[in-house]
C-alpha positions as CSV (number, residue, x, y, z in Angstrom):
1,M,-5.8,-21.4,-6.2
2,T,-4.7,-17.7,-6.3
3,R,-1.6,-17.0,-4.2
4,I,-1.2,-13.6,-2.6
5,F,2.0,-12.2,-1.1
6,I,2.6,-8.8,0.6
7,T,5.8,-6.8,1.3
8,G,7.0,-3.4,2.3
9,D,8.3,-0.3,0.6
10,T,10.3,-0.7,-2.6
11,H,11.3,2.9,-3.3
12,C,11.6,2.7,-7.0
13,D,14.4,0.2,-7.5
14,Y,16.3,0.9,-4.2
15,D,14.6,-1.7,-2.0
16,W,13.4,-4.2,-4.5
17,K,16.2,-6.8,-4.0
18,K,13.7,-8.6,-1.7
19,L,11.7,-9.4,-4.8
20,N,14.4,-11.0,-6.8
21,T,14.4,-14.8,-7.3
22,A,17.1,-15.4,-4.7
23,C,15.2,-13.6,-1.9
24,F,11.8,-14.5,-3.2
25,P,12.1,-17.9,-4.9
26,E,8.4,-18.7,-4.6
27,Q,7.8,-16.5,-7.6
28,K,9.3,-19.1,-9.9
29,N,6.1,-21.1,-9.5
30,L,3.7,-18.1,-9.8
31,T,1.7,-16.8,-12.7
32,K,0.0,-13.5,-13.6
33,D,-3.0,-14.9,-11.8
34,D,-1.1,-14.5,-8.5
35,Y,-0.3,-11.3,-6.7
36,V,2.3,-9.4,-4.8
37,I,1.1,-6.4,-2.9
38,I,3.5,-3.5,-2.0
39,S,2.3,-1.6,1.0
40,G,3.2,1.9,-0.1
41,D,6.3,3.8,-1.4
42,F,6.2,1.8,-4.6
43,G,8.0,4.7,-6.4
44,G,7.7,3.3,-9.9
45,V,5.8,6.3,-11.0
46,W,8.1,9.2,-10.1
47,S,10.0,11.1,-12.8
48,K,7.9,9.9,-15.8
49,D,11.2,9.1,-17.6
50,K,13.2,6.0,-18.7
51,T,13.8,5.0,-15.1
52,D,10.1,4.6,-14.6
53,E,9.8,2.7,-17.8
54,Y,12.6,0.4,-16.8
55,I,10.9,-0.3,-13.4
56,I,7.5,-1.0,-14.8
57,K,8.9,-3.2,-17.6
58,T,10.8,-5.2,-14.9
59,Y,7.6,-5.8,-13.0
60,E,5.8,-6.8,-16.1
61,R,8.4,-9.5,-16.8
62,R,7.9,-11.0,-13.3
63,N,5.7,-14.1,-12.8
64,F,3.0,-12.3,-10.8
65,T,0.7,-9.3,-11.0
66,T,2.0,-6.3,-8.9
67,L,-0.5,-4.4,-6.7
68,F,0.4,-1.4,-4.6
69,V,-1.1,1.2,-2.3
70,D,0.5,4.6,-2.5
71,G,2.8,5.8,0.3
72,N,4.0,9.3,1.0
73,H,7.0,9.0,-1.3
74,E,5.2,8.9,-4.6
75,N,4.6,11.3,-7.4
76,H,0.9,11.7,-6.6
77,D,0.3,14.2,-9.4
78,A,1.6,11.6,-11.9
79,L,-0.5,8.9,-10.3
80,D,-3.6,11.1,-10.5
81,Q,-3.2,11.4,-14.2
82,Y,-4.1,7.8,-14.8
83,P,-7.7,7.0,-15.6
84,V,-9.7,5.4,-12.9
85,E,-11.0,1.9,-13.6
86,E,-13.2,-0.6,-11.7
87,W,-11.4,-3.8,-10.8
88,H,-12.4,-6.6,-8.4
89,G,-15.0,-4.4,-6.8
90,G,-12.9,-1.3,-6.2
91,K,-11.2,1.6,-8.0
92,I,-7.7,1.4,-9.5
93,H,-5.2,3.1,-11.7
94,R,-3.8,0.6,-14.2
95,I,-0.1,1.6,-14.5
96,S,0.5,-1.1,-17.0
97,G,-1.1,-4.5,-17.9
98,T,-0.1,-6.2,-14.6
99,V,1.0,-3.2,-12.4
100,I,-2.0,-1.8,-10.6
101,H,-2.4,1.0,-8.1
102,L,-5.1,0.2,-5.5
103,L,-6.9,3.5,-4.7
104,R,-7.7,4.8,-1.3
105,G,-10.8,3.9,0.6
106,Q,-11.6,0.8,-1.6
107,V,-12.6,-2.8,-0.8
108,F,-11.4,-5.4,-3.3
109,E,-12.2,-9.1,-3.5
110,I,-9.1,-10.9,-4.6
111,G,-8.8,-14.7,-4.6
112,G,-11.9,-15.0,-2.5
113,R,-10.6,-12.6,0.2
114,T,-11.5,-9.0,0.9
115,F,-9.0,-6.2,1.1
116,F,-9.5,-2.7,2.4
117,T,-6.9,-0.3,1.0
118,M,-6.0,3.1,2.3
119,G,-2.7,4.5,1.0
120,G,-1.0,7.7,2.0
121,A,1.1,8.9,4.9
122,E,2.6,12.1,6.2
123,S,6.3,12.7,5.4
124,T,8.5,13.5,8.3
125,D,11.2,14.8,5.9
126,K,9.1,17.1,3.8
127,G,11.1,20.1,5.1
128,Y,14.0,18.8,3.1
129,R,12.0,18.2,0.0
130,K,10.6,20.4,-2.8
131,E,6.9,20.4,-3.4
132,G,6.0,19.2,-6.9
133,L,9.5,17.7,-7.4
134,S,10.1,15.4,-4.4
135,W,7.1,15.9,-2.2
136,W,3.4,16.2,-3.0
137,A,0.6,17.5,-0.8
138,R,-1.6,14.6,-2.0
139,E,0.4,12.3,0.1
140,M,-2.5,12.6,2.7
141,P,-6.0,11.6,1.8
142,S,-8.7,14.1,1.0
143,D,-12.0,14.6,2.7
144,A,-13.7,12.7,-0.1
145,E,-11.4,9.7,0.2
146,Y,-12.1,9.4,4.0
147,E,-15.8,9.6,3.2
148,E,-15.5,7.0,0.5
149,A,-13.6,4.7,2.8
150,L,-16.3,4.8,5.4
151,K,-19.0,4.3,2.8
152,N,-17.3,1.3,1.3
153,L,-16.6,-0.2,4.7
154,A,-20.1,0.3,5.9
155,A,-21.3,-1.6,2.8
156,H,-19.3,-4.5,4.1
157,D,-20.4,-4.1,7.7
158,F,-16.9,-3.0,8.6
159,K,-15.7,-6.6,8.1
160,V,-12.8,-7.4,5.8
161,D,-10.2,-10.1,5.7
162,Y,-7.2,-7.8,5.4
163,I,-6.3,-4.1,5.6
164,V,-3.4,-2.7,3.6
165,S,-2.1,0.8,4.3
166,H,1.2,2.6,4.3
167,C,1.1,4.0,7.9
168,A,-0.3,2.4,11.0
169,P,-3.1,3.3,13.4
170,E,-2.0,5.8,16.0
171,D,-2.6,3.4,18.9
172,Y,-0.4,0.8,17.3
173,L,2.6,3.0,17.6
174,Y,2.3,3.3,21.3
175,F,2.2,-0.5,21.7
176,T,5.5,-1.1,19.9
177,E,9.1,-0.1,20.6
178,M,9.5,1.4,17.1
179,D,11.6,4.5,17.3
180,V,10.1,6.5,14.6
181,A,10.0,10.3,14.0
182,R,6.3,11.1,13.8
183,R,3.5,13.0,15.2
184,P,-0.2,12.1,15.3
185,N,-2.1,13.1,12.1
186,R,-5.5,12.8,10.6
187,L,-4.8,9.5,8.9
188,T,-3.2,7.6,11.8
189,E,-6.1,8.8,14.0
190,F,-8.6,7.8,11.3
191,F,-7.2,4.3,11.4
192,S,-7.5,4.2,15.2
193,E,-11.1,5.4,15.0
194,L,-11.9,2.5,12.7
195,I,-11.0,0.2,15.6
196,T,-12.4,2.2,18.5
197,D,-15.5,3.8,16.9
198,H,-16.4,1.4,14.2
199,N,-15.1,-1.9,15.6
200,I,-13.7,-2.9,12.3
201,S,-13.1,-6.7,11.9
202,Y,-10.1,-8.0,10.1
203,E,-7.7,-10.9,10.1
204,G,-4.5,-8.9,9.5
205,W,-3.5,-5.3,9.1
206,Y,-0.3,-4.9,6.9
207,F,1.7,-1.7,6.4
208,G,5.1,-0.4,5.5
209,H,6.5,3.1,6.0
210,Y,8.6,2.6,9.2
211,H,11.3,0.4,7.6
212,E,10.9,-2.3,10.2
213,D,9.8,-5.9,10.3
214,I,7.6,-6.2,13.4
215,D,4.5,-8.2,14.3
216,F,2.2,-7.2,17.1
217,D,-1.0,-9.3,17.4
218,N,-2.6,-9.0,14.0
219,F,-0.6,-5.9,13.0
220,H,2.3,-6.5,10.7
221,C,4.9,-3.9,9.8
222,L,6.7,-5.0,6.7
223,Y,10.0,-3.9,5.1
224,Q,12.3,-6.7,3.9
225,R,9.9,-9.6,4.4
226,V,7.7,-11.0,1.7
227,I,4.7,-12.8,3.4
228,E,2.2,-15.1,1.9
229,L,-1.4,-14.4,3.0
């Protein structure tokens, strides 16, 4: 049986201690047929240098296949240079043999379960960053990606097992006590519209971005936790 785990941001190698064998001992019994999903701010494709190579090789040595949606803190220009492939029913960038970027607006079937993926988020710190060096406008989805998301969800009658994103629906943020610097944006409102306008059905919605570990009903904000689905 395929085992699937999910966690929050790793930020290159800054926040990946949670994936070592001491914090995540379950991996000792996993194989490359099992998966760990990172819910944005993967950061392993950043400078296109030896640091990136080290990060990807480290993931390749681990006893699982690494999947990730993109966050806001990614080198989106570099990610977009990878060829697009079809994998498990959706589109991906294959960063290496077992490190895979799940593209926006896709529905994947993995281990007998369906996953809707929609990466991206708006940076609250972009005023302190430099475009093309530490911040990229592609952090937010394009019109085409929103359209593809709706098309793919409609093909599944707006019913999936899990949603994996980097940021949360706008309404969710009002229901929690998370103290986050933010303002409504098209993506958070799009997520809310999936609930209010399209009545999307899902077992769990998982996201990172806010550097918190919080559960509210079937919403799950992840940071240091590694959860098995």
